[in-house]
N, C-alpha and C positions, 0 to 999 in steps of 0.2 A: 514516512514518518514526518517529513517536512511540513505536511499540511496540519499537523497537530501543534497546539501551543506548547511552549517550553515545559510547563508543568506536566502536561499529559505525556510528552516525550520522556521526561525524566522518570515519571511513575512507571511507565511501561518498561523502560530500561532497567530500573531498579527491581521491579517485581520479577522480571524474567531473567535477570542476571546477564544482560547483554553487554557487549564491549568490555569484557573483563571485570565487570562489577559483580559483587556478590548478590545473590538473590536475597531480597529483604522481605520480611513479613509485612502484612497490612499494618500491624501496630507500629513497626519501625518506620514505614513510609509515612503513616499518619503523623507521627512525632516530628519527622523531618520537615513536613510541609504544614504543620500546625492545623491539621484536620483530624477528624476521627478516623479510625480504621475503616469504618463503613463508608465514609466519604471517599477515602483513598481508593477503595474497591470500586465504588461507583464511577470515579474518574477513569480508572483503568478500563473498565468494561465499556464505558462510553467511547473511549479512544479506540478500543479493539473493534467495536461495532462500526465505527466510522471508517477504519482502515479496511475492514471486510467489504463494506459497501463500495468503496473506491475500487477495490480489486474486482468485485463482481461486475461493476460497470465496465471496467477495462476488458474483462473477459468477454462480456456481451459484445462489445465493439469489435474485438478480435474475431469472435465467432461470426459476426455479421460480415466482416471483410472477407474471411475465408469462404463463407457460403456464397458471397457475391462473385468471387473469382470462379468458383465451380459452376455457378448458374450462368455466368456470362463469360465463357472462356475466351471469346474474341476481344476481351478487354486488353489483352496483351498486344493486339495488333495496333494499338495506339502508338506504341514505341516500335520504331523500326530497329533492326539489329544494331546498326551503327550507334544510334542514340542510346540504346539500352546498355551497350558496352561502355560508352563514355560515362554513363551514370554510375556504373559499378566501380570505376577507378577513382 
């Protein structure tokens, strides 16, 4: 959520009722930010699409990393056991 601007963050928080806030209607959110309820809805869904895209990219990167490890199992030979143990502490 840090990648969203403040208004987008607040609209998502208020619409979903996050962090102890009550869930607000589109009408209430629109009044709070001086926009129409339709514009409040658009801002919300734009923010949600943006967050989903970021999550999808991170999942693809993770899947690529996992696949690479299984395709190239000797990648672990880069670290000898002593160095690997020192990295874990």
